[in-house]
C-alpha positions in Angstrom: -0.1 -0.1 0.2 1.5 3.4 -1.0 1.9 5.9 1.7 0.1 9.2 1.0 1.6 11.3 3.5 5.3 11.1 5.0 5.5 11.3 8.8 5.8 14.9 9.7 4.0 16.3 6.7 1.1 18.9 7.2 -2.4 18.1 5.8 -3.2 20.2 2.9 -5.7 22.9 3.1 -8.9 21.9 1.5 -8.8 25.3 -0.5 -5.4 24.8 -2.0 -6.3 23.1 -5.0 -2.7 23.7 -6.3 -1.1 21.9 -3.5 -3.7 19.1 -3.8 -2.9 18.6 -7.5 0.7 18.8 -6.7 0.4 16.2 -4.2 -1.5 13.8 -6.4 1.1 14.3 -9.0 3.8 13.6 -6.5 1.8 10.2 -5.3 1.3 9.3 -8.8 5.0 9.4 -9.9 6.0 7.7 -6.3 3.6 4.9 -7.5 5.1 4.9 -10.9 8.5 4.6 -9.5 7.5 1.9 -7.0 6.0 -0.4 -9.9 9.3 0.2 -11.9 11.3 -0.9 -9.1 9.0 -4.1 -8.5 9.5 -4.8 -12.1 13.1 -4.4 -11.9 13.5 -6.5 -8.6 11.3 -9.2 -10.2 13.5 -9.3 -13.1 16.5 -9.7 -10.9 15.0 -12.5 -9.2 14.3 -14.2 -12.6 17.8 -13.7 -13.6 19.1 -15.1 -10.3 17.9 -18.4 -11.0 20.5 -20.7 -12.6 18.9 -22.8 -15.9 19.1 -26.3 -14.1 16.2 -28.6 -14.5 17.4 -30.4 -11.3 16.0 -27.3 -9.2 13.0 -26.6 -11.5 14.2 -23.2 -12.6 11.8 -22.8 -15.2 8.9 -23.3 -13.0 10.4 -20.7 -10.5 10.8 -18.1 -13.4 7.2 -18.7 -14.3 6.0 -18.0 -10.7 7.8 -15.0 -10.6 6.5 -13.8 -13.9 3.0 -14.7 -12.6 3.6 -12.4 -9.4 4.7 -9.5 -12.0 1.6 -10.0 -14.2 -0.7 -9.8 -10.9 1.1 -6.5 -9.7 0.0 -5.0 -13.0 -3.7 -6.5 -13.0 -6.8 -5.2 -11.7 -7.1 -7.6 -8.7 -7.7 -6.3 -5.4 -4.8 -5.4 -3.2 -5.8 -8.2 -0.7 -5.6 -11.0 -3.2 -2.3 -9.6 -4.4 -1.0 -9.7 -1.1 -2.3 -13.3 -0.2 -0.8 -14.4 -3.5 2.5 -12.8 -2.8 2.7 -14.4 0.7 2.4 -17.7 -1.1 5.1 -17.0 -3.5 7.5 -15.7 -1.0 7.7 -19.1 0.7 8.3 -20.6 -2.8 10.9 -18.1 -3.8 12.7 -18.5 -0.5 12.7 -22.3 -0.8 14.0 -22.2 -4.5 16.9 -19.9 -3.3 17.7 -22.5 -0.5 17.3 -25.3 -3.1 19.7 -23.4 -5.6 22.3 -22.6 -3.1 22.2 -26.2 -1.8 22.7 -27.2 -5.4 25.6 -25.0 -6.3 27.4 -25.9 -3.2 27.0 -29.4 -4.0 28.2 -28.9 -7.6 31.2 -26.8 -6.5 32.2 -29.6 -4.0 32.1 -32.2 -7.0 34.2 -29.8 -9.1 36.7 -29.3 -6.1 37.1 -33.1 -5.8 37.7 -33.5 -9.4 40.1 -30.6 -9.9 42.1 -31.9 -6.6 42.1 -35.5 -8.1 43.3 -34.0 -11.6 45.8 -31.7 -10.0 47.4 -34.5 -7.9 47.7 -36.9 -10.9 49.3 -34.1 -13.0 51.9 -33.5 -10.4 52.9 -37.0 -10.1 52.9 -37.5 -13.9 55.3 -34.6 -14.4 57.8 -36.0 -11.6 57.6 -39.3 -13.3 58.0 -37.8 -17.0 61.1 -35.8 -15.7 62.8 -38.8 -14.5 62.0 -40.7 -17.3 63.4 -38.0 -19.9 66.3 -37.6 -17.7 67.1 -41.4 -18.0 66.7 -41.4 -21.9 68.9 -38.5 -22.1 71.8 -40.4 -20.2 71.3 -43.5 -22.4 71.8 -41.1 -25.5 74.8 -39.6 -24.0 76.3 -43.2 -23.5 75.3 -44.2 -27.2 77.3 -41.1 -28.4 80.3 -42.2 -26.4 80.1 -45.8 -28.0 80.1 -44.4 -31.3 83.7 -43.2 -30.5 85.1 -46.9 -30.2 87.4 -48.2 -32.7 86.3 -51.9 -32.6 83.0 -52.8 -34.5 82.4 -55.8 -32.2 82.8 -53.5 -29.1 80.5 -51.2 -30.4 78.0 -53.9 -31.4 78.0 -55.2 -27.9 77.7 -52.0 -26.2 74.8 -51.1 -28.2 73.1 -54.2 -27.6 73.4 -53.6 -23.7 72.2 -50.0 -24.1 69.3 -50.7 -26.3 68.1 -53.6 -23.9 68.6 -51.1 -21.0 66.5 -48.4 -22.8 63.7 -51.0 -23.8 63.5 -52.1 -20.0 63.2 -48.2 -19.3 60.3 -48.0 -21.8 58.6 -50.9 -20.5 59.0 -49.8 -16.8 57.5 -46.6 -17.8 54.5 -48.2 -19.6 53.8 -50.3 -16.7 53.9 -47.2 -14.4 51.6 -45.4 -16.8 49.2 -48.5 -16.6 49.1 -48.4 -12.9 48.6 -44.8 -12.6 45.7 -44.9 -15.2 44.2 -47.8 -13.3 44.5 -46.0 -9.9 43.0 -42.8 -11.4 40.0 -44.9 -12.7 39.5 -46.4 -9.5 39.5 -43.0 -7.7 37.2 -41.5 -10.4 34.9 -44.7 -10.0 35.0 -44.4 -6.1 34.1 -40.6 -6.5 31.3 -41.4 -9.1 29.8 -44.0 -6.7 30.1 -41.5 -3.8 28.4 -38.9 -6.0 25.5 -41.1 -7.0 24.9 -42.3 -3.2 24.9 -38.5 -2.2 22.3 -37.8 -4.9 20.3 -40.9 -4.1 20.4 -39.6 -0.3 19.4 -36.3 -1.1 16.3 -37.7 -3.1 15.2 -40.3 -0.6 13.3 -40.1 2.7 15.6 -41.2 5.6 12.8 -43.2 7.6 10.9 -45.2 5.0 13.6 -45.5 2.4 10.9 -44.4 -0.3 11.4 -41.3 -2.6 11.1 -37.8 -0.5 9.1 -34.6 -1.5 12.2 -33.1 -3.4 12.0 -36.3 -5.6 8.4 -36.1 -6.0 8.5 -32.4 -7.1 11.3 -33.3 -9.6 9.6 -36.2 -11.1 6.3 -34.7 -11.5 7.6 -31.8 -13.4 9.5 -33.8 -15.7 6.6 -36.1 -16.1 4.4 -33.6 -17.0 6.8 -31.8 -19.4 7.1 -35.2 -21.2 3.4 -35.5 -21.4 3.5 -32.2 -23.6 5.2 -34.3 -26.3 4.1 -37.7 -26.0 0.7 -38.3 -24.3 0.8 -41.1 -21.9 -1.9 -41.6 -19.2 -0.9 -41.6 -15.6 -2.6 -41.2 -12.3 -1.7 -39.8 -9.0 -2.9 -40.8 -5.6 -2.6 -39.1 -2.1 -2.5 -41.8 0.4 -3.0 -40.7 4.3 -3.0 -42.7 7.4 -6.2 -42.4 9.3 -6.1 -41.2 13.0 -2.2 -41.2 12.9 -2.0 -38.6 15.7 -3.9 -41.3 17.8 -1.4 -44.0 17.0 1.5 -41.9 18.1 -0.4 -40.8 21.1 -1.2 -44.4 22.3 1.8 -46.3 21.3 4.6 -43.7 20.9 6.4 -42.1 18.3 8.5 -45.0 17.8 5.8 -47.2 16.7 4.4 -44.5 14.8 7.8 -44.6 12.8 7.0 -48.3 12.3 3.7 -47.8 11.0 5.0 -45.3 8.4 7.5 -47.8 7.3 5.1 -50.7 7.2 2.7 -48.4 4.9 5.5 -47.6 2.6 6.5 -51.2 2.3 2.7 -52.2 1.5 2.3 -49.4 -1.0 5.6 -50.4 -2.7 4.5 -54.0 -3.0 1.5 -53.1 -4.6 2.7 -51.1 -7.5 4.9 -51.9 -10.5 8.3 -51.1 -11.2 7.8 -48.0 -13.3 5.4 -46.5 -10.9 6.4 -43.8 -8.3 6.3 -43.7 -4.8 7.3 -40.8 -2.5 6.7 -39.6 1.1 4.8 -36.2 0.7 5.2 -35.3 4.2 4.2 -36.5 7.8 1.9 -39.7 7.4 1.0 -38.9 3.8 2.2 -40.7 0.7 1.9 -40.0 -2.9 1.7 -42.7 -5.8 2.1 -42.1 -9.4 0.9 -44.8 -11.6 2.2 -44.9 -15.2 -0.1 -45.8 -18.1 -3.3 -46.2 -16.2 -6.9 -44.8 -17.0 -9.1 -43.5 -14.1 -11.0 -46.8 -13.9 -8.0 -48.9 -13.4 -6.2 -46.4 -10.9 -9.2 -46.2 -8.9 -9.3 -50.0 -8.7 -5.6 -50.2 -7.6 -6.3 -47.5 -4.9 -9.2 -49.6 -3.6 -7.0 -52.7 -3.4 -4.4 -50.7 -1.5 -7.2 -49.4 0.9 -8.6 -52.8 1.5 -5.2 -54.7 2.0 -3.8 -52.0 4.4 -6.9 -52.4 6.5 -6.7 -56.2 6.6 -3.4 -56.4 8.2 -2.7 -56.4 12.0 0.8 -55.3 13.1 2.4 -56.3 16.3 3.3 -53.3 18.6 5.7 -55.2 20.9 8.1 -58.2 20.7 7.2 -58.9 24.6 3.5 -58.5 24.4 2.7 -61.1 21.8 -1.1 -60.3 21.7 -0.8 -56.4 21.4 -1.7 -55.5 17.8 -2.7 -52.5 16.0 -4.7 -52.1 12.7 -4.6 -48.9 10.6 -6.7 -47.6 7.7 -5.8 -45.1 4.8 -8.0 -42.6 3.0 -7.0 -42.1 -0.7 -7.7 -39.3 -2.9 -7.1 -40.3 -6.7 -7.1 -38.1 -9.8 -5.8 -38.6 -13.5 -3.6 -36.2 -15.2 -5.4 -34.1 -18.0 -4.3 -31.6 -20.7 -3.2 -28.2 -18.9 -2.5 -29.7 -15.7 0.4 -28.2 -13.6 2.1 -30.3 -10.8 0.2 -28.1 -8.4 -3.2 -28.6 -10.2 -2.9 -32.1 -10.3 -1.7 -32.4 -6.4 -4.5 -30.0 -5.5 -7.0 -32.0 -7.2 -5.8 -35.4 -5.6 -5.8 -33.5 -2.2 -9.4 -32.5 -2.7 -10.5 -35.9 -3.3 -8.6 -37.1 -0.1 -10.4 -34.6 1.9 -13.5 -35.8 0.6 -12.4 -39.3 1.5 -11.7 -38.2 4.9 -15.2 -36.3 5.1 -17.0 -39.5 4.0 -15.7 -41.3 7.2 -12.2 -42.5 6.1 -10.8 -46.0 5.2 -12.2 -45.2 1.5 -11.2 -44.1 -2.0 -12.5 -40.9 -3.7 -11.5 -40.1 -7.3 -11.5 -36.5 -8.6 -11.7 -36.3 -12.5 
């Protein structure tokens, strides 16, 4: 909201029309200046983003542009303020995501540079020694050429050539070992990087993908669908009354319940489907190549199978069991969907399943 009067400004007399006009002109100029400043700042925010798919930079730029467009629209200021509050959190999250990504890449680069620097240093030392020995052998051969006896020259040359061959073979063997050592170090580095990447995309408790991996996968999946249309469905699976489980049995049992549900869902889907922990006691499943009807059938199967199992809560009290149920909201991708729209539609269906009494499935087209 633009402040009409600065602190300390005196109210304008009502009959001072020139002063009123001048004040209105100042306010208009100030408003235009603020709009220009907002344009520039939002442009800087877009330019700040590095063009990496891994951090979903395109979506971030699109959201910043939508915010800019909203500022220039005729929307009410309250709606603009609410939208800004939502976008502010996303912008901060992207900045942190990009910072972490750049930090990880910088570390990878430093490791590779360090590895290559050490290898080059070792290579230079070994090459200098090899060239010195070759030079010494050359000097000896020049000395041999000064001998008068052909037989002595022949025998001496034979000895020196054999020594030179030994030197070359030794050098080749050293280089092979060095190349193998470098290959082993590169392989180890690649394995460590792969493990670090997997860890950053995996939920530490359940072992399935995490929210970050879901966001990345869903954005890429929708982008691919723009080129090649392939049906896929999305489920939001939420444990019913999970707080009561934690309150009654403790958080350790609550964690075991989460792991058990993740395993149950993983066993119910195919290899090309996608399972992630969305947050808390909520999981997301993406079913590839499924119609709405088949996805609904799969969701009901999961719901029924989860409710049918009893879980032991103690290794001491063998007769102490708990059972759980889940509510599932399911929807299918349709043309024009963004990740946010798709998740919101499934979330709405999940809310409806909860409203209907839980332990059921609701599909939202």
